[in-house]
C-alpha positions as a LaTeX table, in Angstrom:
\begin{tabular}{lrrr}
\hline
Residue & $x$ (\AA) & $y$ (\AA) & $z$ (\AA) \\
\hline
Met1 & $-0.12$ & 0.13 & $-0.16$ \\
Asp2 & 2.93 & 2.29 & 0.68 \\
Tyr3 & 3.62 & 2.31 & $-3.19$ \\
Leu4 & 0.41 & 3.43 & $-4.00$ \\
Glu5 & 0.22 & 6.09 & $-1.31$ \\
Glu6 & 3.31 & 7.46 & $-2.74$ \\
Ser7 & 2.31 & 7.08 & $-6.24$ \\
Gly8 & $-0.11$ & 10.24 & $-5.76$ \\
Lys9 & $-2.56$ & 8.20 & $-7.54$ \\
Glu10 & $-6.32$ & 8.00 & $-6.00$ \\
Phe11 & $-7.34$ & 4.63 & $-5.07$ \\
Glu12 & $-9.85$ & 2.99 & $-2.93$ \\
Val13 & $-9.23$ & $-0.03$ & $-0.79$ \\
Ile14 & $-12.06$ & $-2.74$ & $-0.76$ \\
Glu15 & $-11.58$ & $-5.30$ & 1.87 \\
Tyr16 & $-13.56$ & $-8.06$ & 0.34 \\
Leu17 & $-13.20$ & $-10.50$ & 2.94 \\
Lys18 & $-15.39$ & $-8.10$ & 4.98 \\
Asp19 & $-17.49$ & $-6.79$ & 2.15 \\
Ser20 & $-17.84$ & $-9.52$ & $-0.25$ \\
Pro21 & $-17.83$ & $-8.75$ & $-4.00$ \\
Asn22 & $-20.92$ & $-9.89$ & $-6.10$ \\
Lys23 & $-20.90$ & $-11.64$ & $-9.41$ \\
Thr24 & $-21.02$ & $-8.45$ & $-11.60$ \\
Leu25 & $-18.11$ & $-7.05$ & $-9.79$ \\
Leu26 & $-16.23$ & $-10.06$ & $-10.02$ \\
Glu27 & $-16.96$ & $-10.40$ & $-13.80$ \\
Ser28 & $-15.69$ & $-6.71$ & $-14.38$ \\
Leu29 & $-12.60$ & $-7.21$ & $-12.67$ \\
Leu30 & $-11.84$ & $-10.49$ & $-14.31$ \\
Lys31 & $-12.31$ & $-8.43$ & $-17.85$ \\
Lys32 & $-9.76$ & $-5.65$ & $-16.38$ \\
Leu33 & $-7.10$ & $-8.19$ & $-15.39$ \\
Asn34 & $-7.76$ & $-10.18$ & $-18.51$ \\
Met35 & $-7.99$ & $-13.39$ & $-16.56$ \\
Thr36 & $-10.32$ & $-16.42$ & $-16.29$ \\
Ala37 & $-12.13$ & $-16.86$ & $-13.17$ \\
Phe38 & $-10.27$ & $-20.09$ & $-12.40$ \\
Glu39 & $-6.84$ & $-18.16$ & $-12.72$ \\
Leu40 & $-8.03$ & $-15.68$ & $-9.86$ \\
Ile41 & $-8.74$ & $-18.59$ & $-7.63$ \\
Arg42 & $-6.24$ & $-19.35$ & $-4.43$ \\
Lys43 & $-5.66$ & $-22.80$ & $-4.93$ \\
Gly44 & $-3.91$ & $-22.98$ & $-1.27$ \\
Glu45 & $-7.05$ & $-22.09$ & 0.65 \\
Leu46 & $-8.65$ & $-24.58$ & 2.41 \\
Glu47 & $-12.16$ & $-23.60$ & 0.86 \\
Tyr48 & $-10.80$ & $-24.63$ & $-2.56$ \\
Lys49 & $-9.07$ & $-27.68$ & $-1.43$ \\
Glu50 & $-11.97$ & $-29.19$ & 0.30 \\
Asn51 & $-14.78$ & $-28.06$ & $-1.87$ \\
Phe52 & $-13.25$ & $-27.33$ & $-5.43$ \\
Lys53 & $-9.99$ & $-29.07$ & $-6.00$ \\
Gly54 & $-10.17$ & $-31.47$ & $-9.18$ \\
Lys55 & $-13.49$ & $-30.16$ & $-10.13$ \\
Asp56 & $-14.07$ & $-28.95$ & $-13.88$ \\
Leu57 & $-16.50$ & $-25.89$ & $-13.18$ \\
Ser58 & $-17.73$ & $-23.42$ & $-15.84$ \\
Glu59 & $-16.58$ & $-19.69$ & $-15.81$ \\
Ser60 & $-19.78$ & $-18.79$ & $-14.05$ \\
Asp61 & $-19.61$ & $-21.49$ & $-11.44$ \\
Trp62 & $-16.03$ & $-20.30$ & $-10.33$ \\
Ile63 & $-17.48$ & $-16.98$ & $-10.19$ \\
Asp64 & $-20.24$ & $-18.05$ & $-8.02$ \\
Ala65 & $-17.52$ & $-19.98$ & $-5.90$ \\
Met66 & $-15.98$ & $-16.95$ & $-5.26$ \\
Val67 & $-18.95$ & $-15.01$ & $-4.19$ \\
Gln68 & $-19.68$ & $-17.61$ & $-1.70$ \\
Phe69 & $-16.14$ & $-18.08$ & $-0.43$ \\
Pro70 & $-14.18$ & $-14.58$ & $-1.04$ \\
Lys71 & $-11.09$ & $-16.10$ & 0.49 \\
Leu72 & $-10.58$ & $-17.80$ & $-2.73$ \\
Ile73 & $-9.92$ & $-14.54$ & $-4.62$ \\
Glu74 & $-6.54$ & $-13.71$ & $-5.43$ \\
Arg75 & $-5.42$ & $-10.54$ & $-3.86$ \\
Pro76 & $-4.85$ & $-7.71$ & $-3.73$ \\
Ile77 & $-6.05$ & $-6.54$ & $-6.90$ \\
Ile78 & $-5.16$ & $-2.94$ & $-8.20$ \\
Val79 & $-7.37$ & $-1.28$ & $-10.69$ \\
Leu80 & $-6.57$ & 1.90 & $-12.62$ \\
Gly81 & $-9.47$ & 2.80 & $-15.04$ \\
Asp82 & $-10.10$ & $-0.26$ & $-17.37$ \\
Lys83 & $-7.05$ & $-2.15$ & $-16.48$ \\
Ala84 & $-6.18$ & $-4.22$ & $-13.07$ \\
Val85 & $-3.20$ & $-6.20$ & $-11.80$ \\
Ile86 & $-2.88$ & $-8.60$ & $-8.79$ \\
Gly87 & $-0.58$ & $-6.48$ & $-6.71$ \\
Arg88 & 1.96 & $-9.32$ & $-5.84$ \\
Pro89 & 4.81 & $-9.14$ & $-6.85$ \\
Met90 & 5.05 & $-5.41$ & $-6.50$ \\
Glu91 & 6.54 & $-4.89$ & $-9.89$ \\
Arg92 & 2.99 & $-5.71$ & $-11.33$ \\
Ile93 & 1.70 & $-2.41$ & $-9.81$ \\
Asn94 & 4.69 & $-0.41$ & $-11.67$ \\
Glu95 & 3.26 & $-2.08$ & $-14.78$ \\
Leu96 & $-0.01$ & $-0.73$ & $-14.33$ \\
Phe97 & 1.09 & 2.52 & $-13.69$ \\
Asn98 & 3.51 & 2.82 & $-16.50$ \\
\hline
\end{tabular}
């Protein structure tokens, strides 16, 4: 977050473990990230291992899974206009701002 604060760019922090995103927001983020829903899934999470590992779900079903279990969403997601990146490693944030 320090990098974002120092950038002088306006940004908003959304704590989606507290305020879960809906399907529409996730679909928008996926477009901005240029990723599939499965690519945005954190495969190390217990919820993934217990409920989804090895399953071949549709794009819509993976999005529904992230709505139901927001811990599955890779984070942080940094959005600037119509583009977004996963904020790890930090170099990805630089790519977004350049």
